[in-house]
N, C-alpha and C positions, 0 to 999 in steps of 0.2 A: 700638624696642628688639628686639634679636635674642633668640630663645628659646635655652635651654640646648642644645637639640638642634642648632640652627643653628651655635652656637659650637663644639660638639663636631665637627660635620662639617668646619668650616673647619680646626680643629686637626688633624684626621685627614689633611687634604690638605697639611699643613705651612704653612697660611696663618694669619696672626695680625693682628688689628687693632692698629695702633700709634699711631693718632691720628685726627684728622678735620680737615676744611677746609671753607671756605665756597665754593660754586660761584660762579665769576665771572659766569656767565650768569643763573642763576635764583635765586642766593643761598640755595640749599638747603644743609643740612649734609651733607657727604659723607664717609663713612669712608675712611681710608687703611689699606691692607693691605700686609703684607710677606710675601714668600715667597722663601726662599733668598737673602736679602740684597737683593732687589729690591722696590721699593714700587710699588703699584698703587692708583689712585683713579679711579673712573668714576662720574659723576653719573647715576644711573638715571632721575631726573626728566627730564633733558635727552635721554637716550637714548630714553625712551618717547615724548617729544615728536617726536623725529626719526622714529621708527618710524611714528607716527600720520601724520606729514606724508607719508612715503613711500607709505603705504597710500591716502592721499586725493589726492595730486598726480596729475593726469591722470585721476582717477576721474570718470566722468559718471553721474549718477543714471539709473535705468532709463527714466523718462519722457523725459529728454533724449536718451538713446541711441535710443529709439524714434522720436522726432521727427527726429533726424538721419538715421536709416535711411530713413524715408519721404521725406525731402527728396532723398536720393540717387536714389530711383526716379523722381522728377519732373525732376531735373536733366537738362538736355540741352545739351551743348556740341558744336557741329559740329567734326568732325576738323580742319578748316582753322584753327580758332581755338584748339585745345588748347594749343599751345606758343607763342603770340604773346606779345610782351613790349612794354613801353613803349619799350625801346631800338630795336626794329625798326618802330616807328610813325613814319612820315615825313610830317609835316604839310606841305601845299602851300599852304594859305591861312591867313589870320589866324583865321578861324573854327575851323579844325582845331586850331590852336595853343591857342585859348581853350578848346576842348572838352577837350583833354588837361589843361589847367590846372584846369578845373572838376572833372574826374574825380579828379585827384590831391588837390584840396582836399576833396572828399567823403571820400576815404580818410582824410584827416587830421581828419575830423569837423567840418569847417567848413560843410558843407551837409548837410541831411537827405535831400533828394531831388533828382533831376536828370532832366530830359527833354532828349534830343538828338533834334532833328527835322531831316530832310533826305533827300536822295536816297540810294539804296543805293550801297555802295562807297566811302563817304566816311570810313570808319574808325570808325564809332560802335560797332559790335559788337566790333571789335578793342580799343578802349579799355575797354569794359565787361568783356570777358574778363580783361583785366589787373587791373581793379578787383576782380573776383571773387576772383582769386588772392590779392591783398593783404588783402582784408577777411576771408577765411577764416583768416588768421593771427592776427587780433585776438581779444581775450578779452572776455567779458561775464559778469556775475554771474547765477547761476541758483540758485534755492532749491529744494532737494530732499532726499531721504533719502540718507544716506551708507551705507557698507557695513555699518554697525552698526544701521541703521534709524533713525538720529537725523536730525532736520531741521537743515540747515546751508546756508550759502551756498558755492557752488562757482564757481571761475573756469574757464569753459569756452570753447572756440573758438566763434566766431560760426557760425551755420548760414546759409549763403548759397545761395540757389536761383537758378540761371541757366536760364531757360526760354525757348526759342524758341516763340513763340505758336502757329504752325501745328502744331508737334509736340505742344505741350501740349493743343491741342484734339483731336488724334487720340488722345492718351492718355485723355482724359476720355471720348471716344466709345467707346473700347474697353471701358470699365467697364460700359457699357450691355449689352454682349454677353457679359459674364462672362469676358473674355479676360485678366483680371488680378485679383489679390486686392484691388487698390485699388477704392475707390468714388469717385464724384464728390465726396461730402461730405468724405471723407478727404483728397483732393487739395486741395480748397479750404481746409480747416482747416489743413493743413500749410503751405500758401502763406501763410495769414494769420499763422501763428505764427513763421515764419522771421525771423531777425534782419535779413536783407537779401534783397530780391527784385530780380532783374534780369530784365526782360521785353524780349526781343529780337523785332524784327519784329512789333510790335503792329499789328493789323488786316491782317496778311499771310495770315491763314487764309481758307479758302473753305468756307462752309457753305450748307446748303439755304436758298434764298430764300423769304421769307414776305411776300407783297405787294410784292416788289421789294427787301426789306431782309433782311439776315442777322441775324435777331433772336436765334437760339439762341446763336451765338458772341458776339453783342453783350451778351446777358444774362450770360454767363459772365465776359466781360471786365469788365463793370461790377461784378459781385460781387467779383472779385479786387481791382480798384482801390479799391472802397469799403472792403474789409476791411484795406487797407494804409494807410489815412489815419493820418498822424502817425508813420509808421515810415520806415525807410531803404529807399528805392526808387531804381532806375535804369531809366528807360524809353527805349526806342529806337523812334522812329516814322518810318517811311519815307514817310508820306503827309501831305498837307496837311489842315488842319482841315475844309476843304470836302469832301475825299474821304472822310474819316471819317464825316461826317454823311450823305453820299450812301450810304455802305455800310450804316450802321446805322439810318438815319432821322434826321431833323433833331433831334427831341427827345432820343432815346436817344444820338445822336452827341454832342450838347452835354453830356449828363450824363457820358459817358465822358471827354471832353476836360477837363471841369471837375475830375473826380476825379484825372485824371492830372496836371494842373497844380497842384493844391492843395499849397502849401508847397514847391514845387519851383523850382529854378533852371532856366530854359528857354533853350535856345540853338538857333538855326537854323544847322546845319552845312552850309557850302557848300564844294565842292571837286570835283576830277575823280574819276570812278569808277575806282579802281585796278584793278578786275577787267576793265575794257575796254581796258587798255593793249595796244597792238599791233593792235587791231581798227580797221577803217576803215568 
């Protein structure tokens, strides 16, 4: 009910309440006002709801924004892959066709994880870059505090990390020398929490040998793969299982391969190296 002061203010402006109605949307009782022969009626309940939605749509809680910003510092997409599309992917073999189908099915949430194994230049990275672009458009629910400090569920874009393993290892090494504000633990935690992880050129890095095996990079790779169990992952491996075990050692290599394969669709991608076109 309006106070006498409110009524007097309306009258001073030449506005008079001439009736009421029931809002079709929220069923609230809404006053009808008249001024200079024209009637006005606005449901404040619905308007407040719209305003709240405008203030929360696209809003990301602070912790989510911090995670997204950290993910951007880890992300590494080679320039030659930046603008590739599914349309300019030209499969030459049945395996390449199947690889494209599997990637598109993962985008449609039909698979949780995917391992593409095969020689370089067969289009695996191309397909994964296309997948990253599509997955970034998808939404997930995130619980956090809104702009008023209240806990609620938000619909936010997926955080997708595309990491080329040799570059990722260099980034982690740079943290030991204080060349970045990141630390090894921040990088590994961010990778663990991302909605989607795409690892390109797994085992393509070169690190100091320990008794003939690259144990440091092997330990980092294992930690990453272990932290991603049960999550959405796309892994590109240019090496055979035997080569992985030779690189990291028999036992450690097996552990890495096991974590990579867990819950994943696995495909051996065969085809010509498109980068070698024209060379003899």
